Steps between C-alpha positions, in 0.01 A plus 500: 500500500329494840227272360761257366683496834176441690409209278849357531488527881160329515608229260830442684324483836238260371755268338726517807207382711446213256868404524487499882184288506647253249822466700323455833278232348805334343670469839193391697328276241757257350281420197496869409881525511559421132239758393659761721840433344365587156235763580720727712757584227225518238313764703813712540591450133161631386532803729853572374384465140208736548653762730880467481777346705468753788152378583611138464784555749266686734246218493767234558662688789165586662374143480832372637485719811135418559585129481791555740253637756256212452727202430850604605812581296595146398150412381483824302829442317350272231267788405803716422645221286193450281427874491833553322370287213188715472697825496737376228212362292314828528805708409579272207149514357467873557840565336412261214797271550531190286329198659830311539653796682200521733528128580875522562480812718209369709659157557835658597323741739310213657818291543696789654220587741471136603874483571474819706207352694695180565799700632276711725330192644836330554652806672201565726401145593807292404256280309664323207216424261716297263631284785144438616399394149794261493399351836141465379617303195712270719204439732273423206744233379523347847121495535461340157757232584322425828166472319639266231673288767164450673351399164752215478765625259837330526805681633664483157201672338494760777871567444439551126210732573708700750788537252260612228337761723838629617611538138181687412530732799863572418396587145226725637751683719725556198231649275286658772575862415470442125160338547394774737590779257328325209188445711504869594491589129198273457328667797579846364348404165173396667493825699567699183211337314263560792618863512430542129151354541408724795658807339291445187182459703573821693547705185881515497615237248875448480673620183730198469341186646676168539548305179246221433624152583503388137745779404766427764849453355825427682851540352623204296825507697312351797525158332879530475524608865285200596735266312802657672333448838431136411863444396626674814276282718624185328868583545445622857340168595776307323794693645347592837507879447259625764496871412472437124220254571304753706540772237399261220199380698376857540559570131302189408215595732464857373538415131255210531241734651559751219461227238182392677366853450577474128333160478188638670496786249526258207223270623276796582564645151386173338193483725403859414567441130264204481247648747532234767287526811684686780473204738640267234783747438588509871499120521731477197740752654507307829565172317787656306678654800468180706752329268830696482611322181186606313530849648856546374414353159199728455703806600786417260257437214332833565829692520687347208229411248247704297205295622302800620527669162402182316202440727380856444537456124306173519223670692482783244481248212219311669316825568518598131380156392197531722 
C-alpha cells in the first residue's frame, strides 16, 4: 500500500508540474494556447484514470494555486475550467461509463465551470465579456464598411452589406449558446480521443473507448425535430413571432449539427468500406458538410434506409467472388 501511495504521489507531482508548465506557456506564448487548452485536461484525465479521482482533484487544485501565485487569480481561472473536463473524463473512463455519458457529463461540467468563471470575472472586475464581444462585432462591421467605401463601393451597396452583416450578427447572438455547447462537445471528443491514446501508451487502456466514427448513430427523431424547427422558423418569420423564431432557430442549429455528425459517419463508413485513402476520406467529408442540403440528405438516407446493410452484403459477395 505504501509503495502504491508513493508512486501515486510521484506521478501526481510530475503531472501537476506538466500542467503548470503547459498553462504558463499557454498564457505567455499565444501560439501554444490551443495546445494548452487540450493538453491540460488530458493530463489530469490520465492521472484520474490511473490513480483515481482524489489524485485528479489534488493535481487540479495544486496546479490552480501554483498558477494563482505566478499568474494571478483571473489568469488561473481558465485552468480550473478545463481541469473539470479532465476530472470528469478520468472518472468516466475509470468507472467504465458509456461513451455518450462521458461526453455528456464532461461537456456539461465544462459549460457549468465556464458560467461560474464568467460570473466570478463579472463580480470581481465588472467586465461583461458578452458585451465586449458585441462591441467587437459592431466595430468589425464599421471597419469593413470604411474599407469598402475607400475601395469605391456605392452607398446603396454599403447599405446592403451593412444590413446583411447586422442580420448575421443578430442570428449569431440568437444561437450563440447553442453553438457554444455543441462546440464544447466537439472539443471534449478530441480530448477524450487524446486521453485514450495516451492512456494506452502508458499501459492503462480504457475499458470502453469512444465509438469509431463510422459507427456513430443518432436517433431518427432528430429529423422530425429538425422539420418542426424549420416550420416554426417559417411561421415565426411570417407572423413576426420573435420568441418562437429564436427557439426555432436554436432547434434548427442544434439538429443540423447533429445531422451533420450522422452524415460524417455515413461518408466515413463508405470510405472505410471501400478502403479509401484517409486524406481522400477527409476531403470527401469536408465537401459534404460544406453543403447543408447534401448533409441533410446524406443523414436522412443513412437513418431511414438500409444502405449500410446492402453495402456490407455487396462487399461480402465481391469478397466471395474473388
